[in-house]
Structures are given as C-alpha cells and as structure tokens.
ZAMARGU-4260 file (C-alpha; in steps of 0.2 Angstrom, whole numbers, plus 5000, padded with zeros to 4 digits):
<rodrens>
0) 4917/4517/6068 | 4929/4509/6055 | 4948/4510/6055 | 4955/4511/6037 | 4972/4513/6029
5) 4978/4517/6011 | 4995/4521/6003 | 4988/4538/5998 | 4973/4548/6005 | 4968/4563/5994
10) 4956/4576/6002 | 4946/4584/5989 | 4940/4577/5972 | 4942/4592/5961 | 4954/4593/5946
15) 4969/4592/5957 | 4963/4579/5969 | 4955/4567/5956 | 4970/4568/5945 | 4982/4564/5959
20) 4971/4549/5964 | 4970/4543/5946 | 4989/4544/5943 | 4993/4536/5959 | 4982/4522/5957
25) 4988/4519/5939 | 5006/4518/5947 | 5000/4504/5958 | 4996/4513/5974 | 4981/4510/5985
30) 4972/4526/5985 | 4957/4533/5995 | 4949/4550/5989 | 4938/4559/6002 | 4925/4571/5994
35) 4911/4579/6003 | 4901/4585/5988 | 4903/4580/5970 | 4919/4573/5962 | 4925/4585/5949
40) 4924/4600/5960 | 4921/4618/5955 | 4928/4616/5938 | 4916/4603/5932 | 4900/4608/5941
45) 4901/4626/5944 | 4915/4634/5933 | 4925/4628/5918 | 4914/4615/5910 | 4896/4623/5912
50) 4902/4641/5909 | 4911/4635/5892 | 4895/4626/5888 | 4885/4642/5890 | 4898/4652/5881
55) 4897/4640/5866 | 4878/4643/5866 | 4882/4662/5866 | 4893/4660/5851 | 4879/4652/5842
60) 4868/4667/5846 | 4881/4679/5840 | 4883/4668/5824 | 4865/4672/5820 | 4868/4690/5820
65) 4884/4689/5810 | 4875/4678/5797 | 4861/4691/5795 | 4871/4707/5796 | 4888/4702/5787
70) 4884/4688/5776 | 4866/4691/5770 | 4859/4675/5777 | 4842/4680/5782 | 4841/4672/5799
75) 4832/4678/5814 | 4833/4674/5832 | 4816/4672/5840 | 4822/4669/5858 | 4834/4659/5869
80) 4824/4645/5878 | 4832/4645/5895 | 4826/4628/5900 | 4834/4619/5885 | 4850/4629/5887
85) 4851/4623/5905 | 4846/4605/5901 | 4860/4604/5888 | 4873/4611/5899 | 4868/4600/5914
90) 4868/4585/5902 | 4886/4589/5897 | 4891/4591/5916 | 4882/4575/5921 | 4891/4565/5907
95) 4908/4572/5912 | 4904/4568/5931 | 4899/4550/5927 | 4915/4548/5917 | 4926/4554/5930
100) 4918/4543/5943 | 4919/4528/5931 | 4938/4531/5929 | 4941/4532/5947 | 4931/4516/5950
105) 4940/4507/5936 | 4957/4513/5943 | 4953/4505/5960 | 4952/4522/5969 | 4941/4521/5985
110) 4929/4535/5985 | 4925/4540/6003 | 4909/4551/6005 | 4911/4564/6019 | 4921/4578/6026
115) 4939/4575/6031 | 4948/4583/6045 | 4966/4580/6049 | 4970/4572/6066 | 4989/4571/6063
120) 5002/4571/6050 | 4995/4554/6043 | 4978/4553/6051 | 4961/4558/6044 | 4944/4558/6052
125) 4929/4557/6040 | 4912/4563/6045 | 4896/4560/6035 | 4878/4565/6039 | 4884/4574/6055
130) 4892/4559/6063 | 4910/4552/6063 | 4911/4539/6049 | 4928/4532/6050 | 4947/4535/6053
135) 4960/4533/6040 | 4979/4532/6040 | 4990/4536/6026 | 5005/4524/6024 | 5014/4535/6011
140) 5006/4552/6011 | 4991/4564/6012 | 4987/4576/5998 | 4977/4592/6002 | 4966/4597/5987
145) 4951/4606/5995 | 4950/4620/5982 | 4943/4637/5983 | 4927/4647/5984 | 4922/4664/5977
150) 4928/4680/5987 | 4913/4688/5995 | 4914/4707/5999 | 4906/4714/6015 | 4888/4720/6012
155) 4887/4710/5996 | 4881/4693/6002 | 4875/4683/5987 | 4857/4678/5987 | 4857/4668/5971
160) 4846/4679/5961 | 4850/4697/5962 | 4868/4696/5969 | 4877/4681/5963 | 4895/4675/5962
165) 4904/4665/5948 | 4898/4649/5957 | 4880/4652/5956 | 4879/4664/5941 | 4875/4650/5929
170) 4861/4643/5941 | 4852/4660/5944 | 4835/4660/5937 | 4833/4665/5919 | 4842/4677/5908
175) 4843/4695/5915 | 4840/4710/5905 | 4854/4720/5913 | 4870/4714/5922 | 4883/4724/5932
180) 4899/4713/5933 | 4911/4718/5947 | 4928/4712/5942 | 4938/4712/5925 | 4948/4697/5927
185) 4945/4681/5916 | 4929/4676/5925 | 4921/4693/5925 | 4925/4696/5907 | 4918/4679/5902
190) 4902/4682/5911 | 4900/4699/5904 | 4903/4692/5886 | 4890/4678/5889 | 4876/4690/5895
195) 4879/4703/5881 | 4877/4689/5868 | 4861/4684/5876 | 4854/4702/5875 | 4858/4710/5892
200) 4864/4727/5894 | 4881/4724/5903 | 4892/4736/5913 | 4909/4729/5918 | 4918/4737/5932
205) 4937/4734/5936 | 4947/4742/5950 | 4963/4741/5941 | 4968/4752/5927 | 4964/4739/5913
210) 4955/4723/5911 | 4964/4707/5913 | 4977/4716/5923 | 4989/4701/5924 | 4990/4700/5905
215) 5001/4710/5892 | 4994/4728/5890 | 4991/4725/5872 | 4979/4710/5876 | 4970/4721/5888
220) 4969/4735/5875 | 4963/4724/5861 | 4950/4715/5872 | 4943/4731/5879 | 4941/4739/5862
225) 4932/4723/5856 | 4920/4722/5871 | 4916/4741/5869 | 4912/4738/5851 | 4900/4724/5856
230) 4891/4737/5867 | 4898/4732/5884 | 4901/4747/5895 | 4919/4745/5902 | 4924/4755/5918
235) 4942/4753/5923 | 4951/4761/5938 | 4933/4761/5945 | 4928/4756/5963 | 4911/4750/5970
240) 4906/4761/5984 | 4890/4753/5989 | 4876/4742/5982 | 4859/4738/5988 | 4843/4730/5983
245) 4831/4742/5973 | 4815/4736/5967 | 4817/4721/5955 | 4836/4723/5955 | 4851/4731/5962
250) 4857/4749/5963 | 4876/4752/5964 | 4886/4767/5968 | 4903/4767/5958 | 4917/4779/5958
255) 4925/4780/5941 | 4944/4783/5937 | 4939/4801/5933 | 4925/4812/5939 | 4912/4810/5953
260) 4903/4794/5959 | 4889/4788/5948 | 4874/4777/5952 | 4871/4761/5941 | 4856/4750/5941
265) 4855/4732/5935 | 4844/4717/5937 | 4858/4707/5943 | 4875/4710/5951 | 4889/4697/5947
270) 4903/4698/5960 | 4919/4691/5952 | 4933/4698/5962 | 4943/4682/5964 | 4943/4666/5974
275) 4950/4661/5991 | 4957/4644/5997 | 4946/4633/6007 | 4954/4627/6023 | 4941/4630/6036
280) 4937/4614/6046 | 4952/4605/6038 | 4962/4604/6055 | 4978/4610/6048 | 4985/4613/6066
285) 4983/4595/6071 | 4995/4590/6057 | 5007/4604/6061 | 5002/4615/6046 | 4997/4633/6045
290) 4992/4645/6030 | 5000/4661/6025 | 4992/4678/6028 | 4982/4676/6012 | 4975/4659/6016
295) 4986/4649/6005 | 4996/4633/6010 | 5013/4636/6003 | 5024/4620/5999 | 5041/4619/6007
300) 5047/4611/5991 | 5040/4617/5974 | 5048/4603/5964 | 5037/4590/5974 | 5024/4601/5981
305) 5027/4594/5998 | 5023/4605/6013 | 5034/4608/6028 | 5027/4592/6036 | 5035/4577/6027
310) 5022/4566/6018 | 5009/4580/6016 | 5007/4587/5998 | 4996/4601/5992 | 4989/4604/5974
315) 4977/4616/5966 | 4969/4632/5973 | 4977/4630/5990 | 4994/4634/5982 | 5000/4652/5981
320) 5008/4660/5966 | 5017/4655/5955 | 5003/4642/5954 | 4989/4649/5944 | 4973/4643/5951
325) 4969/4635/5934 | 4962/4618/5931 | 4975/4612/5919 | 4989/4618/5931 | 4980/4607/5944
330) 4981/4592/5933 | 4999/4594/5931 | 5002/4597/5950 | 4992/4581/5953 | 5003/4571/5941
335) 5019/4578/5950 | 5013/4573/5967 | 5006/4556/5963 | 5023/4551/5954 | 5033/4558/5969
340) 5023/4547/5981 | 5026/4532/5970 | 5044/4535/5971 | 5048/4543/5955 | 5056/4559/5951
345) 5045/4569/5940 | 5049/4586/5932 | 5041/4600/5942 | 5027/4610/5935 | 5034/4625/5924
350) 5022/4638/5928 | 5029/4650/5916 | 5024/4639/5902 | 5006/4636/5908 | 4994/4644/5896
355) 4981/4657/5902 | 4964/4658/5892 | 4949/4669/5893 | 4934/4662/5884 | 4925/4678/5880
360) 4921/4684/5863 | 4934/4688/5857 | 4945/4675/5866 | 4962/4679/5874 | 4976/4666/5876
365) 4994/4669/5883 | 5009/4660/5888 | 5025/4667/5896 | 5030/4685/5899 | 5021/4700/5893
370) 5032/4714/5886 | 5032/4725/5901 | 5036/4710/5912 | 5050/4704/5902 | 5058/4722/5902
375) 5055/4723/5921 | 5064/4706/5923 | 5080/4713/5914 | 5078/4706/5897 | 5082/4716/5881
380) 5068/4711/5870 | 5062/4711/5852 | 5043/4712/5849 | 5032/4709/5835 | 5013/4711/5833
385) 5004/4703/5819 | 4985/4708/5816 | 4974/4693/5813 | 4965/4703/5799 | 4982/4703/5790
390) 4977/4685/5785 | 4963/4679/5774 | 4956/4668/5788 | 4956/4683/5800 | 4946/4693/5787
395) 4934/4679/5785 | 4930/4679/5804 | 4930/4698/5804 | 4933/4700/5823 | 4950/4708/5823
400) 4963/4702/5835 | 4982/4699/5835 | 4997/4688/5838 | 5010/4696/5849 | 5027/4688/5851
405) 5040/4694/5865 | 5057/4687/5862 | 5075/4690/5869 | 5085/4701/5858 | 5099/4693/5848
410) 5099/4680/5834 | 5097/4666/5846 | 5086/4675/5859 | 5072/4663/5865 | 5054/4666/5865
415) 5048/4673/5881 | 5030/4675/5878 | 5016/4674/5866 | 4999/4683/5867 | 4984/4680/5856
420) 4967/4689/5855 | 4954/4684/5843 | 4941/4670/5838 | 4946/4652/5844 | 4963/4657/5850
425) 4961/4645/5865 | 4964/4632/5852 | 4980/4640/5845 | 4990/4643/5861 | 4997/4625/5862
430) 5011/4628/5849 | 5017/4644/5858 | 5017/4634/5874 | 5029/4622/5867 | 5040/4637/5860
435) 5041/4645/5877 | 5043/4628/5887 | 5057/4622/5875 | 5066/4639/5875 | 5064/4640/5856
440) 5069/4655/5846 | 5058/4664/5833 | 5070/4656/5820 | 5066/4639/5827 | 5048/4641/5824
445) 5049/4651/5808 | 5056/4635/5799 | 5040/4626/5802 | 5026/4628/5789 | 5009/4634/5795
450) 4993/4629/5785 | 4985/4642/5774 | 4972/4649/5775 | 4971/4647/5794 | 4971/4659/5809
455) 4987/4649/5815 | 4997/4656/5800 | 4997/4673/5809 | 5007/4664/5822 | 5019/4658/5809
460) 5020/4674/5801 | 5024/4683/5817 | 5039/4672/5820 | 5044/4673/5802 | 5045/4692/5803
465) 5056/4691/5819 | 5067/4679/5810 | 5069/4692/5796 | 5059/4681/5783 | 5042/4689/5784
470) 5031/4688/5768 | 5016/4699/5772 | 5024/4709/5786 | 5041/4716/5788 | 5050/4721/5804
</rodrens>
C-alpha cells in the first residue's frame, strides 16, 4: 500500500471538484483528484450535458411542426431514430469527458481512481477494486466535492425502465408513448418538455401550488400556460398517493388540489423531486465533521467555504442554501476554494447574482429576487413586464414570453431581479446578471443600445420604460 501526499486533495471529480483541481494546479499547487466513477460527474454524464443535447434534438422536432403549420414549409417528420439520437448525445458527452481529462493531465493534476474515505483532518484512504490502494496526506487542505444523487421516494424504487429518476431517464430504453412526471422543478419541467416534443402524452404533477415554485410567480404562470398550450397536462397542488406497476407501464393514484383522487396511467413514471447530498461512506466523523439534519455539509465560513475543521473545504451539491446546486455555481465555488488554498483572497460567490435557467420549451431564465421576494425583504419596488411579442423578433418566434424587471423604487434604485420566459432566454440572462451583481439601476442599463431586431431588445425596452424613456411601452 503506497503512501502519498499532495498540497491539495480533492474528493470527487464533478464540476465543483475538477474546477477546484484545475485552478489549484494552475496556481502552482500539487493536486490529487480522487474519483470513483467518471470525471465530470452527474452534470457531464447524466444531467446537464446529455439532457441539453436531447432538448436540442427536441427543439429540432418542434421546428419541423412549426415549419409546416406556421410557415408553409411542407415538411413532415417520419420518426425519431432513437439509436442515432443516443449516439449523437453520447458522442458529445464522450468528447467533453476526454476534454476534461486532457485538461487535468495537462495541468499536472494526479487523477486517483478509487473511493476515498477520510481517516483524519488531512488523511485520506483510497480503495479500488475492493481493496485498499493507498493513503494520502494533504499538506494544505482537503476539498470535499462528492455531489448528490436523485431523491428516491419510498415505494418508488427506480427500475430503469418503468420508474426512472433524472439520472437514468435519458438512458431508459426507447421513447415512451406516455410519461407521468413527478416534480415541477427545473428538472421535471425539462423532461416533461422533452417527452412532449418527441410525441408522448405527458402529465406533470407538482405538490406546490405552481411550477418552478422558487421562481417569480409570473414566470410560473407564463410557463404553465405555455406547457398547457403544448398539450401537457399540469397538475399543481397535487400529491402522489401511490403508484405500482400495471401491465406494460405504471398506474398512479394522485390527489389534485381540488376534488377527489384520480388514477393516472403511463408507460413511464419519472421521479424528479429533488436531489440529496452524497456523504455515505465518506468518513466525516473521522475528520471531525458532521452533516446538518438535511444531509448538507455547511461551511463555517461562506467567504472561503471552509468547514468547522480548518483546512477542509466543501463545494457543489454538499453545500446547503444559499448555494444553488447548479453546475455553474460549483465552478465558481471551486475557483474560490482553490484560490484560498493558494493563499489568495478571492471574492466570495455572490449567490444572489447566480442565474437560474430551465431549458424547456419555452425556456425560463432568472437572476436575483422575484417581486414577492423583494417585497418580503422589505423593499419598495417598481416593476415592469415587457411581452416578447411586443418586439418584431418575438413575433417571428411566435412563442410568447416576457421580460420582467424588479427594481428598488426611486430614481437611483438598483435592479433587484430580472426574469425571462421565451425562446433562447438562457442566452439572454448574462446581461441581467451583470446588472444585478453590479447594483446597476434601470437608468444605467437604459443608456446602452440593444440591437434590433433581437429578443434582447425586449430587455433593453423594459429598462428604458422603468427609466421613463420607453419607446414602444410606457409605464
């Protein structure tokens, strides 16, 4: 059994882990990254990247229907060839995976294959193929980045075919004719959107009173209206009472917000009710650490993400709110931890300015506070909502949507939040992220010219109106 040491040992090679390792290595530190599965983690192999590849394919399918029905392009869709769809998706994932591993190797990060267990505040034992493969000592610090897994409900154990989670939904065989999606957060909405585009009958069940319950109410309202228009059945304020296999699919008993329970049948049940941190087997107690009641590992210092044990930092899905459990937030957290371990003083992650995106059709993208949140926080606000269809490019796309800006009241009131619904709004949110992060006022943004005709000019117009300079819209 070998004895090894490194300046920094990172446990977990997902987005938070490998970003920490890369940045630390670029700063001249000797880094070892321990990963028991595939570098890139859930985001690259089971979540963000493969799901967005599939959603792009779904967008192409929708485009054929729009071409025929709206633009007179006499196009028809014969079928969706599942094997080709999967091959293209897997090629994209594979190339990304090779790219990450290549970057780690070029940076000099030592990739250690195996399962890591803490043996002390700076000590790690690695097991591979069922046997102890080595002991490692961290000279400067340990970074815990073991990620999360889908929450599984009692009695709904996934089988990979009829009952699936977000981790295996993309890898279940074929395209189902009907899907019951349990959970109306971003993951559930995205999968509902994908399956509807590929021809499935979709029912979306959410226990909260609205979809995307953490977003602004107008975002939820617009999205729900759009999904229903696409033929998706949306049940909010509804609870799953029971579910069981029935013939070639599943049968579920659901209690809606009003009325008696109803029985729903579908070929596949997709459970998307959140994710839970992965800490089992990590040996936290040996390092003097423990999780909170929800399973998270809270830092003692949010500016450096250092835990109560000096030298042990945490990134990614192990962190409780205000961390967002998003890949791009994990990248930012990795940079902060790496720079801290290198002796620098980085700026902490500003979670209020981290964008949130749902890649459904239509998409949603938000940053900062919603209207109700801002009022609950004690702000007097001014709000403006601009329909995307009030712009020429919005009419071209024909999918509806909106831009909503929430700002402090007063001539110098800063932008508190921006909320978008519509086509491609994931590519439009970065400007608003800067407005929120830099405490800009609507007047600050209104002085900058937006290109015409684009969807982004709706953002510019929304700020112009709040600044009292609206052209096509007046406050």
